N, C-alpha and C positions, 0 to 999 in steps of 0.2 A: 458831101466828104471834106471834111475842115482844115485848110492846112497851117491855121496861123498854130506856134505852140504857144505852148504851156512857156509862162514864167519857167516851169520847173524844168521845162528839153531845154530851154533855151540856157538856166544858171547843164547842166549836163552838157552844153555845146561847147560852153565855156571851159570846164574844165577838162571836158574834153582834147582840148585845144590845149589848156594848161602841162598838161601831163603829157605830148607831146613836142612840148614848148622845150620842158624840161629834163624830158627825156633824152633831147641834144647836146641839153650841156652837161647830158652825167651823172644827168638823175634813174634811178634806177627807181619801178612802180615798188610798194611795197600793199599799201588800206587806199580805199574810196568810197570817201561816205562814209567813214567813221559814227557811229550815234553811240548818245549815254543822254546818263539825266543832259546831268551835263552840259552839252549844248553835243556836234558836228565837227572830224574834224574835215576841207573837201578832199584833201591827198595823204597819205604817207610815202614818202620815197623812203631811198635810203643814199646818200654822198658820200661817198667811198666808209672809213668805216660813224659814222655819224647822222642821225637816225633824225629826219626833216619833216614838221609837219608846216604843214600851208592850208593855204585863208589866200581863198583865186576870187580876186575884185575886180566884174564885168562891168566899164560902164561904157554911152555910146556919145556923150559929152563932157569937156573936164569945167566948163562953166560952174563947174563945184567943187575942184580939183581933180587931183587923180583919184584913179579905180585904186590903189593902193593906199589913199589919205582916209579913207574910207575905213580904214576900220579901226576900231573907239580903241578905247585901252577898257573898254565896259565887253565888246568885244572878245582880247585878245588874251582878257582875266576864262571868260569863257574859252578860247582852245588853249591857257593854260592845261585848264581841271581836265577838259578829257586827255588833252595828251597823257592828265596824271591817271584818270584812270583807264587810261587803252597797255600805256605801261607794263600798272599793279595786275592790267589782267590777263596781259599777254608775260608775265613774268620775266621784262628783258628789262628792266629798269637802271642796269648794271653791267648793261652790257654793251651800251653804247651813249655816247654825244651823242647830242636833245641840242636841235637848232629849230625856231618858229621865225618863218620865212610868209611875206607878204609875193607874191605874184598877179597887177596889178593887167587886167586888158584894155586896152582905149578902143573902140568900135567904131571910131567916126563915118558913120553908112555913107554919108552924104556924100563926103568932102572926100572921101579915103575907105575904100573898099577893107584894106588891109586889116590883117589886127599890128594892134600897137601893144607889148610885151613892155611892164619895168615889173623886174624881179627884185624884190629888194631884202636876201637872207637877212638872220641874226634882224628880227624887221624888231624884234617888242626886247631891243637893248636899252 
């Protein structure tokens, strides 16, 4: 039996941690891993009357910057295009204010087994 997790499984684990963390901050989950041709959005949540599209990035070192800093302009554009598709598909474009957040998770296993969260609301402004 192989106990080594795939990259996809590890990513799903971090997204579950992210979801729990954001729920503790008062957000409620609407959808996970929304996909279309434009790309994927890790989490779609609601913060009161705001629809929040969240990119989750996890790293095990901050040597090359924080996890949140790895969300490039190109990735932001993909998330925005995917969010537009989601809003059109669900026909809810006018019902909610929209926000784009990034949740970075730093997990330096050898130095500190705890997860460190860096939540950046309105990250794409």
